[in-house]
N, CA, C and O atoms as a Tinker XYZ file with bonds, in Angstrom:
   448  protein
     1  N     12.009000   60.939000  -34.396000    73     2
     2  CA    11.800000   61.552000  -33.402000    64     1     3
     3  C     12.634000   62.447000  -33.006000    63     2     4     5
     4  O     13.818000   62.122000  -33.092000    81     3
     5  N     12.345000   63.714000  -32.501000    73     3     6
     6  CA    13.163000   64.420000  -31.856000    64     5     7
     7  C     13.288000   64.211000  -30.003000    63     6     8     9
     8  O     12.399000   64.064000  -29.165000    81     7
     9  N     14.525000   64.266000  -29.891000    73     7    10
    10  CA    14.873000   63.989000  -28.200000    64     9    11
    11  C     14.965000   65.347000  -27.471000    63    10    12    13
    12  O     15.667000   65.390000  -26.460000    81    11
    13  N     14.317000   66.474000  -27.891000    73    11    14
    14  CA    14.366000   67.623000  -26.623000    64    13    15
    15  C     14.191000   67.314000  -25.672000    63    14    16    17
    16  O     14.740000   68.188000  -25.001000    81    15
    17  N     13.616000   66.360000  -24.769000    73    15    18
    18  CA    13.535000   66.278000  -23.412000    64    17    19
    19  C     14.693000   65.519000  -22.811000    63    18    20    21
    20  O     15.453000   64.789000  -23.448000    81    19
    21  N     14.740000   65.732000  -21.698000    73    19    22
    22  CA    15.700000   64.807000  -20.905000    64    21    23
    23  C     15.167000   63.762000  -20.781000    63    22    24    25
    24  O     13.941000   63.875000  -20.790000    81    23
    25  N     15.638000   62.448000  -20.630000    73    23    26
    26  CA    14.991000   61.096000  -20.860000    64    25    27
    27  C     15.572000   60.196000  -19.937000    63    26    28    29
    28  O     16.639000   60.737000  -19.648000    81    27
    29  N     15.503000   59.320000  -19.417000    73    27    30
    30  CA    16.209000   58.418000  -18.486000    64    29    31
    31  C     16.888000   57.383000  -19.431000    63    30    32    33
    32  O     16.468000   57.187000  -20.572000    81    31
    33  N     17.829000   56.809000  -18.963000    73    31    34
    34  CA    18.703000   55.759000  -20.235000    64    33    35
    35  C     17.841000   54.743000  -20.356000    63    34    36    37
    36  O     17.886000   54.158000  -21.438000    81    35
    37  N     16.752000   54.202000  -19.239000    73    35    38
    38  CA    15.602000   53.198000  -19.526000    64    37    39
    39  C     14.642000   53.757000  -20.545000    63    38    40    41
    40  O     14.212000   53.014000  -21.427000    81    39
    41  N     14.371000   54.702000  -20.494000    73    39    42
    42  CA    13.496000   55.296000  -21.305000    64    41    43
    43  C     13.739000   55.254000  -23.196000    63    42    44    45
    44  O     13.152000   54.803000  -24.179000    81    43
    45  N     14.862000   55.961000  -22.908000    73    43    46
    46  CA    16.099000   55.934000  -24.350000    64    45    47
    47  C     16.021000   54.560000  -24.532000    63    46    48    49
    48  O     15.656000   54.337000  -25.687000    81    47
    49  N     16.193000   53.599000  -23.934000    73    47    50
    50  CA    16.657000   52.386000  -24.472000    64    49    51
    51  C     15.358000   51.606000  -25.385000    63    50    52    53
    52  O     15.403000   51.044000  -26.480000    81    51
    53  N     13.902000   51.896000  -24.185000    73    51    54
    54  CA    12.747000   51.410000  -24.597000    64    53    55
    55  C     12.465000   52.239000  -26.048000    63    54    56    57
    56  O     11.983000   51.573000  -26.964000    81    55
    57  N     12.705000   53.434000  -26.245000    73    55    58
    58  CA    12.276000   54.284000  -27.338000    64    57    59
    59  C     13.550000   54.089000  -28.678000    63    58    60    61
    60  O     13.488000   54.591000  -29.800000    81    59
    61  N     14.540000   53.296000  -28.177000    73    59    62
    62  CA    15.466000   53.399000  -29.349000    64    61    63
    63  C     15.968000   54.791000  -29.606000    63    62    64    65
    64  O     16.256000   55.140000  -30.751000    81    63
    65  N     16.081000   55.608000  -28.560000    73    63    66
    66  CA    16.564000   56.764000  -28.829000    64    65    67
    67  C     18.390000   56.764000  -28.557000    63    66    68    69
    68  O     19.135000   55.814000  -28.320000    81    67
    69  N     18.665000   58.113000  -28.695000    73    67    70
    70  CA    20.414000   58.432000  -28.445000    64    69    71
    71  C     21.278000   57.251000  -28.642000    63    70    72    73
    72  O     21.301000   56.741000  -29.762000    81    71
    73  N     21.980000   56.764000  -27.701000    73    71    74
    74  CA    22.638000   55.656000  -28.011000    64    73    75
    75  C     22.065000   54.720000  -28.203000    63    74    76    77
    76  O     22.898000   53.906000  -28.602000    81    75
    77  N     21.018000   54.230000  -28.174000    73    75    78
    78  CA    20.187000   53.038000  -28.472000    64    77    79
    79  C     19.661000   53.004000  -29.825000    63    78    80    81
    80  O     19.230000   51.911000  -30.194000    81    79
    81  N     19.603000   54.037000  -30.691000    73    79    82
    82  CA    19.266000   54.170000  -31.729000    64    81    83
    83  C     19.482000   53.043000  -32.758000    63    82    84    85
    84  O     20.530000   52.492000  -32.419000    81    83
    85  N     19.021000   52.486000  -33.773000    73    83    86
    86  CA    19.097000   51.484000  -34.577000    64    85    87
    87  C     19.134000   51.810000  -35.607000    63    86    88    89
    88  O     18.100000   52.392000  -35.934000    81    87
    89  N     20.357000   51.678000  -36.891000    73    87    90
    90  CA    20.320000   52.249000  -38.080000    64    89    91
    91  C     20.017000   51.132000  -39.077000    63    90    92    93
    92  O     20.100000   49.951000  -38.737000    81    91
    93  N     19.750000   51.417000  -40.009000    73    91    94
    94  CA    19.712000   50.430000  -41.389000    64    93    95
    95  C     19.212000   51.303000  -42.245000    63    94    96    97
    96  O     18.809000   52.428000  -41.949000    81    95
    97  N     19.226000   50.657000  -43.668000    73    95    98
    98  CA    19.185000   51.459000  -45.119000    64    97    99
    99  C     18.440000   50.597000  -46.014000    63    98   100   101
   100  O     18.359000   49.369000  -46.015000    81    99
   101  N     17.848000   51.561000  -46.867000    73    99   102
   102  CA    16.956000   51.048000  -48.122000    64   101   103
   103  C     17.712000   50.607000  -49.158000    63   102   104   105
   104  O     18.877000   50.983000  -49.289000    81   103
   105  N     17.128000   49.767000  -49.996000    73   103   106
   106  CA    17.650000   49.555000  -51.332000    64   105   107
   107  C     16.412000   49.285000  -52.190000    63   106   108   109
   108  O     15.413000   48.745000  -51.715000    81   107
   109  N     16.521000   49.755000  -53.730000    73   107   110
   110  CA    15.772000   49.542000  -54.829000    64   109   111
   111  C     16.042000   48.964000  -55.847000    63   110   112   113
   112  O     17.169000   49.235000  -56.259000    81   111
   113  N     15.403000   48.172000  -56.526000    73   111   114
   114  CA    16.243000   47.556000  -57.803000    64   113   115
   115  C     14.858000   47.143000  -58.643000    63   114   116   117
   116  O     13.684000   47.111000  -58.273000    81   115
   117  N     15.359000   46.900000  -59.670000    73   115   118
   118  CA    14.636000   46.292000  -61.096000    64   117   119
   119  C     15.209000   44.973000  -61.395000    63   118   120   121
   120  O     16.354000   44.775000  -61.803000    81   119
   121  N     14.394000   44.173000  -61.178000    73   119   122
   122  CA    14.652000   42.693000  -61.499000    64   121   123
   123  C     13.835000   42.156000  -63.110000    63   122   124   125
   124  O     12.787000   42.532000  -63.635000    81   123
   125  N     14.732000   41.270000  -63.478000    73   123   126
   126  CA    14.623000   40.681000  -64.906000    64   125   127
   127  C     14.685000   39.094000  -64.868000    63   126   128   129
   128  O     15.552000   38.487000  -65.497000    81   127
   129  N     13.772000   38.485000  -64.138000    73   127   130
   130  CA    13.911000   37.097000  -64.009000    64   129   131
   131  C     13.306000   36.209000  -65.026000    63   130   132   133
   132  O     12.260000   36.564000  -65.569000    81   131
   133  N     13.932000   34.962000  -65.367000    73   131   134
   134  CA    13.284000   34.302000  -66.398000    64   133   135
   135  C     12.102000   33.006000  -65.941000    63   134   136   137
   136  O     11.248000   32.623000  -66.741000    81   135
   137  N     12.213000   32.532000  -64.766000    73   135   138
   138  CA    11.585000   31.532000  -63.994000    64   137   139
   139  C     11.266000   31.647000  -62.831000    63   138   140   141
   140  O     11.590000   32.728000  -62.341000    81   139
   141  N     10.839000   31.073000  -62.289000    73   139   142
   142  CA    10.765000   30.748000  -60.869000    64   141   143
   143  C     12.148000   30.044000  -60.262000    63   142   144   145
   144  O     12.822000   30.569000  -59.376000    81   143
   145  N     12.362000   29.157000  -60.697000    73   143   146
   146  CA    14.371000   28.933000  -60.447000    64   145   147
   147  C     14.691000   29.788000  -60.436000    63   146   148   149
   148  O     14.505000   30.139000  -59.271000    81   147
   149  N     15.233000   30.764000  -61.068000    73   147   150
   150  CA    15.991000   31.768000  -61.038000    64   149   151
   151  C     15.478000   32.919000  -59.873000    63   150   152   153
   152  O     16.318000   33.637000  -59.331000    81   151
   153  N     14.228000   33.011000  -59.587000    73   151   154
   154  CA    13.801000   33.712000  -58.269000    64   153   155
   155  C     14.339000   33.146000  -57.379000    63   154   156   157
   156  O     15.153000   33.763000  -56.693000    81   155
   157  N     13.994000   31.571000  -57.081000    73   155   158
   158  CA    14.209000   31.072000  -56.179000    64   157   159
   159  C     15.836000   31.265000  -55.624000    63   158   160   161
   160  O     16.208000   31.591000  -54.497000    81   159
   161  N     16.575000   30.974000  -56.721000    73   159   162
   162  CA    18.248000   31.169000  -56.986000    64   161   163
   163  C     18.726000   32.595000  -56.135000    63   162   164   165
   164  O     19.498000   32.653000  -55.178000    81   163
   165  N     18.112000   33.542000  -56.709000    73   163   166
   166  CA    18.315000   34.793000  -56.347000    64   165   167
   167  C     18.304000   35.339000  -54.858000    63   166   168   169
   168  O     19.076000   35.951000  -54.120000    81   167
   169  N     17.198000   34.874000  -54.808000    73   167   170
   170  CA    16.401000   34.962000  -52.984000    64   169   171
   171  C     17.261000   34.225000  -52.269000    63   170   172   173
   172  O     17.720000   34.708000  -51.234000    81   171
   173  N     17.598000   33.049000  -52.649000    73   171   174
   174  CA    18.416000   32.327000  -51.703000    64   173   175
   175  C     19.691000   33.248000  -51.393000    63   174   176   177
   176  O     20.091000   33.622000  -50.290000    81   175
   177  N     20.193000   33.499000  -52.590000    73   175   178
   178  CA    21.656000   34.451000  -52.520000    64   177   179
   179  C     21.338000   35.404000  -51.382000    63   178   180   181
   180  O     22.021000   35.360000  -50.359000    81   179
   181  N     20.323000   36.275000  -51.510000    73   179   182
   182  CA    20.180000   37.313000  -50.999000    64   181   183
   183  C     20.059000   37.042000  -49.397000    63   182   184   185
   184  O     20.501000   37.865000  -48.596000    81   183
   185  N     19.411000   35.798000  -48.973000    73   183   186
   186  CA    19.581000   35.638000  -47.966000    64   185   187
   187  C     20.674000   35.185000  -47.216000    63   186   188   189
   188  O     20.959000   35.594000  -46.091000    81   187
   189  N     21.257000   34.371000  -47.825000    73   187   190
   190  CA    22.681000   33.571000  -47.573000    64   189   191
   191  C     23.463000   35.089000  -46.968000    63   190   192   193
   192  O     23.984000   35.124000  -45.853000    81   191
   193  N     23.431000   36.300000  -47.918000    73   191   194
   194  CA    24.529000   37.221000  -47.696000    64   193   195
   195  C     23.909000   37.791000  -46.707000    63   194   196   197
   196  O     24.739000   38.302000  -45.955000    81   195
   197  N     22.421000   38.005000  -46.215000    73   195   198
   198  CA    21.964000   38.457000  -45.139000    64   197   199
   199  C     22.414000   37.624000  -44.110000    63   198   200   201
   200  O     22.914000   38.199000  -43.143000    81   199
   201  N     22.360000   36.515000  -44.092000    73   199   202
   202  CA    22.844000   35.748000  -42.730000    64   201   203
   203  C     24.223000   35.884000  -42.404000    63   202   204   205
   204  O     24.618000   36.049000  -41.250000    81   203
   205  N     25.109000   35.802000  -43.605000    73   203   206
   206  CA    26.437000   36.099000  -42.906000    64   205   207
   207  C     26.811000   37.156000  -42.493000    63   206   208   209
   208  O     27.862000   37.213000  -41.855000    81   207
   209  N     26.132000   38.167000  -42.718000    73   207   210
   210  CA    26.584000   39.718000  -41.994000    64   209   211
   211  C     25.624000   39.933000  -41.139000    63   210   212   213
   212  O     25.463000   41.118000  -40.848000    81   211
   213  N     24.553000   38.755000  -40.367000    73   211   214
   214  CA    23.850000   38.972000  -39.228000    64   213   215
   215  C     22.856000   40.241000  -39.685000    63   214   216   217
   216  O     22.782000   41.286000  -39.039000    81   215
   217  N     22.157000   39.987000  -40.828000    73   215   218
   218  CA    21.074000   41.243000  -41.208000    64   217   219
   219  C     19.790000   40.557000  -41.897000    63   218   220   221
   220  O     19.782000   39.646000  -42.724000    81   219
   221  N     18.639000   41.293000  -41.288000    73   219   222
   222  CA    17.632000   40.868000  -42.156000    64   221   223
   223  C     16.946000   42.184000  -42.799000    63   222   224   225
   224  O     16.882000   43.366000  -42.460000    81   223
   225  N     16.518000   41.504000  -43.768000    73   223   226
   226  CA    15.996000   42.207000  -44.876000    64   225   227
   227  C     14.406000   42.428000  -44.921000    63   226   228   229
   228  O     13.794000   41.360000  -44.903000    81   227
   229  N     13.536000   43.675000  -44.981000    73   227   230
   230  CA    12.120000   43.482000  -44.431000    64   229   231
   231  C     11.712000   44.195000  -46.347000    63   230   232   233
   232  O     12.234000   45.269000  -46.646000    81   231
   233  N     11.007000   43.632000  -47.171000    73   231   234
   234  CA    10.618000   44.196000  -48.323000    64   233   235
   235  C      9.832000   43.525000  -49.052000    63   234   236   237
   236  O      9.179000   42.616000  -48.539000    81   235
   237  N      9.702000   43.859000  -50.584000    73   235   238
   238  CA     8.689000   43.160000  -51.244000    64   237   239
   239  C      8.755000   43.792000  -52.528000    63   238   240   241
   240  O      9.671000   44.580000  -52.765000    81   239
   241  N      7.769000   43.495000  -53.485000    73   239   242
   242  CA     8.213000   43.724000  -54.884000    64   241   243
   243  C      6.989000   43.219000  -55.748000    63   242   244   245
   244  O      5.876000   42.799000  -55.432000    81   243
   245  N      7.591000   43.411000  -56.902000    73   243   246
   246  CA     6.612000   42.657000  -58.114000    64   245   247
   247  C      7.834000   41.608000  -58.959000    63   246   248   249
   248  O      8.986000   41.368000  -58.597000    81   247
   249  N      7.179000   41.170000  -60.056000    73   247   250
   250  CA     7.865000   40.593000  -61.022000    64   249   251
   251  C      8.987000   41.355000  -61.647000    63   250   252   253
   252  O      9.967000   40.780000  -62.120000    81   251
   253  N      8.835000   42.700000  -61.648000    73   251   254
   254  CA     9.868000   43.866000  -62.007000    64   253   255
   255  C     10.760000   44.534000  -61.132000    63   254   256   257
   256  O     11.889000   44.940000  -61.410000    81   255
   257  N     10.147000   44.614000  -60.029000    73   255   258
   258  CA    10.836000   45.325000  -58.741000    64   257   259
   259  C     10.765000   44.934000  -57.536000    63   258   260   261
   260  O      9.841000   44.352000  -56.969000    81   259
   261  N     12.020000   45.349000  -57.048000    73   259   262
   262  CA    12.133000   44.792000  -55.304000    64   261   263
   263  C     12.446000   45.886000  -54.460000    63   262   264   265
   264  O     12.779000   46.885000  -55.098000    81   263
   265  N     12.446000   46.008000  -53.312000    73   263   266
   266  CA    12.812000   46.934000  -52.455000    64   265   267
   267  C     12.611000   46.634000  -51.233000    63   266   268   269
   268  O     11.585000   46.019000  -50.938000    81   267
   269  N     13.714000   47.066000  -50.074000    73   267   270
   270  CA    13.821000   46.171000  -48.971000    64   269   271
   271  C     14.537000   47.420000  -48.153000    63   270   272   273
   272  O     15.105000   48.369000  -48.694000    81   271
   273  N     14.394000   47.225000  -46.833000    73   271   274
   274  CA    15.272000   47.875000  -45.964000    64   273   275
   275  C     15.774000   46.811000  -44.985000    63   274   276   277
   276  O     15.090000   45.877000  -44.566000    81   275
   277  N     17.309000   47.114000  -44.609000    73   275   278
   278  CA    18.188000   46.144000  -43.983000    64   277   279
   279  C     18.420000   46.753000  -42.752000    63   278   280   281
   280  O     18.764000   47.922000  -42.582000    81   279
   281  N     18.159000   45.672000  -41.668000    73   279   282
   282  CA    18.456000   46.307000  -40.478000    64   281   283
   283  C     19.611000   45.104000  -39.856000    63   282   284   285
   284  O     19.739000   44.066000  -40.505000    81   283
   285  N     20.486000   45.319000  -38.493000    73   283   286
   286  CA    20.957000   44.120000  -37.876000    64   285   287
   287  C     20.018000   43.227000  -37.865000    63   286   288   289
   288  O     18.883000   43.536000  -38.228000    81   287
   289  N     20.350000   41.864000  -37.413000    73   287   290
   290  CA    19.690000   40.797000  -36.701000    64   289   291
   291  C     19.800000   40.842000  -35.120000    63   290   292   293
   292  O     19.315000   39.956000  -34.417000    81   291
   293  N     20.453000   41.905000  -34.631000    73   291   294
   294  CA    21.047000   41.614000  -33.208000    64   293   295
   295  C     19.993000   42.775000  -32.610000    63   294   296   297
   296  O     19.695000   43.785000  -33.248000    81   295
   297  N     19.631000   42.550000  -31.665000    73   295   298
   298  CA    18.908000   43.880000  -30.792000    64   297   299
   299  C     20.020000   44.647000  -30.421000    63   298   300   301
   300  O     21.191000   44.352000  -30.185000    81   299
   301  N     19.285000   45.876000  -30.420000    73   299   302
   302  CA    19.960000   47.241000  -30.238000    64   301   303
   303  C     21.470000   47.279000  -30.985000    63   302   304   305
   304  O     22.476000   47.685000  -30.404000    81   303
   305  N     21.456000   46.780000  -32.385000    73   303   306
   306  CA    22.551000   46.810000  -33.040000    64   305   307
   307  C     22.153000   47.596000  -34.068000    63   306   308   309
   308  O     20.944000   47.815000  -34.134000    81   307
   309  N     23.117000   48.249000  -35.183000    73   307   310
   310  CA    22.771000   48.638000  -36.319000    64   309   311
   311  C     23.677000   48.248000  -37.708000    63   310   312   313
   312  O     24.892000   48.058000  -37.751000    81   311
   313  N     22.854000   48.198000  -38.651000    73   311   314
   314  CA    23.684000   47.820000  -39.586000    64   313   315
   315  C     24.876000   48.965000  -39.949000    63   314   316   317
   316  O     24.862000   50.159000  -39.649000    81   315
   317  N     25.820000   48.280000  -40.628000    73   315   318
   318  CA    26.734000   49.367000  -40.876000    64   317   319
   319  C     27.103000   49.794000  -42.151000    63   318   320   321
   320  O     26.689000   49.293000  -43.197000    81   319
   321  N     28.043000   50.907000  -42.039000    73   319   322
   322  CA    28.146000   51.289000  -43.841000    64   321   323
   323  C     28.898000   49.823000  -44.292000    63   322   324   325
   324  O     28.449000   49.375000  -45.347000    81   323
   325  N     29.697000   49.218000  -43.819000    73   323   326
   326  CA    30.180000   48.128000  -44.402000    64   325   327
   327  C     29.208000   47.222000  -44.793000    63   326   328   329
   328  O     29.403000   46.398000  -45.687000    81   327
   329  N     28.389000   47.306000  -44.305000    73   327   330
   330  CA    27.280000   46.154000  -44.673000    64   329   331
   331  C     26.389000   46.857000  -45.982000    63   330   332   333
   332  O     25.992000   46.226000  -46.962000    81   331
   333  N     26.235000   47.957000  -45.796000    73   331   334
   334  CA    25.642000   48.852000  -47.012000    64   333   335
   335  C     26.355000   48.425000  -48.190000    63   334   336   337
   336  O     25.807000   47.769000  -49.076000    81   335
   337  N     27.605000   48.793000  -48.223000    73   335   338
   338  CA    28.742000   48.463000  -49.360000    64   337   339
   339  C     28.560000   47.062000  -49.899000    63   338   340   341
   340  O     28.519000   46.866000  -51.114000    81   339
   341  N     28.453000   46.102000  -49.033000    73   339   342
   342  CA    28.382000   44.815000  -49.417000    64   341   343
   343  C     27.203000   44.459000  -50.029000    63   342   344   345
   344  O     27.262000   43.640000  -50.946000    81   343
   345  N     26.036000   44.966000  -49.663000    73   343   346
   346  CA    24.375000   44.769000  -50.408000    64   345   347
   347  C     24.673000   45.402000  -51.695000    63   346   348   349
   348  O     24.432000   44.775000  -52.727000    81   347
   349  N     25.200000   46.647000  -51.743000    73   347   350
   350  CA    25.303000   47.357000  -53.030000    64   349   351
   351  C     26.420000   46.840000  -53.985000    63   350   352   353
   352  O     26.179000   46.844000  -55.192000    81   351
   353  N     27.565000   46.417000  -53.554000    73   351   354
   354  CA    28.363000   45.186000  -54.392000    64   353   355
   355  C     27.401000   44.310000  -54.844000    63   354   356   357
   356  O     27.217000   44.239000  -56.059000    81   355
   357  N     26.633000   43.505000  -53.950000    73   355   358
   358  CA    26.209000   42.255000  -54.131000    64   357   359
   359  C     25.515000   42.452000  -55.338000    63   358   360   361
   360  O     25.763000   41.863000  -56.391000    81   359
   361  N     24.302000   43.617000  -55.091000    73   359   362
   362  CA    23.206000   43.946000  -55.979000    64   361   363
   363  C     23.655000   44.305000  -57.534000    63   362   364   365
   364  O     22.954000   44.111000  -58.527000    81   363
   365  N     24.988000   44.876000  -57.514000    73   363   366
   366  CA    25.519000   45.393000  -58.894000    64   365   367
   367  C     26.121000   43.977000  -59.799000    63   366   368   369
   368  O     26.273000   43.807000  -61.009000    81   367
   369  N     26.359000   43.141000  -58.689000    73   367   370
   370  CA    27.235000   41.953000  -59.474000    64   369   371
   371  C     25.680000   40.840000  -60.032000    63   370   372   373
   372  O     25.957000   39.870000  -60.737000    81   371
   373  N     24.605000   41.010000  -59.770000    73   371   374
   374  CA    23.846000   40.044000  -60.185000    64   373   375
   375  C     23.206000   40.589000  -61.436000    63   374   376   377
   376  O     22.586000   41.627000  -61.666000    81   375
   377  N     23.572000   39.509000  -62.200000    73   375   378
   378  CA    23.155000   40.069000  -63.808000    64   377   379
   379  C     21.613000   40.408000  -64.189000    63   378   380   381
   380  O     21.409000   41.304000  -65.008000    81   379
   381  N     20.574000   39.738000  -63.633000    73   379   382
   382  CA    19.515000   40.162000  -63.273000    64   381   383
   383  C     18.764000   41.225000  -62.959000    63   382   384   385
   384  O     17.625000   41.567000  -63.274000    81   383
   385  N     19.710000   41.748000  -62.193000    73   383   386
   386  CA    19.164000   43.381000  -61.129000    64   385   387
   387  C     19.747000   44.351000  -61.976000    63   386   388   389
   388  O     20.867000   44.240000  -62.473000    81   387
   389  N     18.867000   45.435000  -62.155000    73   387   390
   390  CA    19.294000   46.903000  -62.698000    64   389   391
   391  C     18.856000   47.789000  -62.079000    63   390   392   393
   392  O     17.847000   47.671000  -61.384000    81   391
   393  N     19.494000   48.816000  -62.198000    73   391   394
   394  CA    18.911000   50.028000  -61.484000    64   393   395
   395  C     18.591000   50.052000  -59.968000    63   394   396   397
   396  O     17.509000   50.344000  -59.458000    81   395
   397  N     19.991000   49.607000  -59.204000    73   395   398
   398  CA    19.921000   49.237000  -57.964000    64   397   399
   399  C     20.469000   50.572000  -57.391000    63   398   400   401
   400  O     21.554000   51.046000  -57.728000    81   399
   401  N     19.693000   51.086000  -56.572000    73   399   402
   402  CA    20.279000   52.169000  -55.533000    64   401   403
   403  C     20.018000   51.668000  -54.012000    63   402   404   405
   404  O     19.095000   51.016000  -53.524000    81   403
   405  N     21.186000   52.226000  -53.460000    73   403   406
   406  CA    21.211000   51.927000  -52.271000    64   405   407
   407  C     20.939000   53.215000  -51.197000    63   406   408   409
   408  O     21.953000   53.877000  -51.420000    81   407
   409  N     20.471000   53.683000  -50.558000    73   407   410
   410  CA    20.534000   54.415000  -49.300000    64   409   411
   411  C     21.287000   54.366000  -48.411000    63   410   412   413
   412  O     21.769000   53.326000  -47.963000    81   411
   413  N     21.571000   55.834000  -47.894000    73   411   414
   414  CA    22.579000   56.180000  -46.877000    64   413   415
   415  C     21.926000   55.508000  -45.462000    63   414   416   417
   416  O     20.707000   55.482000  -45.288000    81   415
   417  N     22.702000   55.073000  -44.667000    73   415   418
   418  CA    22.377000   54.707000  -43.152000    64   417   419
   419  C     21.084000   55.948000  -42.821000    63   418   420   421
   420  O     21.053000   57.130000  -43.166000    81   419
   421  N     19.944000   55.022000  -41.910000    73   419   422
   422  CA    18.915000   55.950000  -41.570000    64   421   423
   423  C     18.489000   55.563000  -40.155000    63   422   424   425
   424  O     18.980000   54.459000  -39.921000    81   423
   425  N     17.839000   55.972000  -39.197000    73   423   426
   426  CA    17.340000   55.487000  -38.023000    64   425   427
   427  C     16.059000   54.501000  -38.524000    63   426   428   429
   428  O     15.074000   54.925000  -39.130000    81   427
   429  N     16.237000   53.408000  -38.226000    73   427   430
   430  CA    15.299000   52.241000  -38.490000    64   429   431
   431  C     13.816000   52.543000  -37.797000    63   430   432   433
   432  O     12.712000   52.176000  -38.199000    81   431
   433  N     14.107000   53.218000  -36.793000    73   431   434
   434  CA    12.656000   53.345000  -35.854000    64   433   435
   435  C     11.700000   54.775000  -36.382000    63   434   436   437
   436  O     10.503000   54.803000  -36.668000    81   435
   437  N     12.650000   55.841000  -36.388000    73   435   438
   438  CA    12.044000   57.103000  -36.673000    64   437   439
   439  C     12.168000   57.686000  -38.215000    63   438   440   441
   440  O     11.550000   58.737000  -38.391000    81   439
   441  N     12.968000   57.089000  -39.502000    73   439   442
   442  CA    13.527000   57.396000  -40.274000    64   441   443
   443  C     14.112000   58.301000  -40.561000    63   442   444   445
   444  O     14.243000   58.566000  -41.756000    81   443
   445  N     14.662000   59.082000  -39.610000    73   443   446
   446  CA    15.698000   60.307000  -39.525000    64   445   447
   447  C     17.099000   60.094000  -40.094000    63   446   448
   448  O     17.927000   61.004000  -40.052000    81   447
């Protein structure tokens, strides 16, 4: 969303604009899981990573691929480049994940 108008601090906060913009990042990957137990282990480990870094992941996929968007779990906080690199590294270390791509930080509300 373009912010060409002068807006009050209160309105910028409500609209997540300017200093209140929230950043996140997207990732996509291919997964090759043998069974439901391996699925549970992988996604429990992903949940642990997200919890350690105070992040949330919104996503979904199929038996062959998974994609998600990662944001901070704290209101008015952004995911950082360090968070992005940690997720990228974690994805690369998983033997059942291939073709992982992690995007740059972007505006979580307006996609810019």
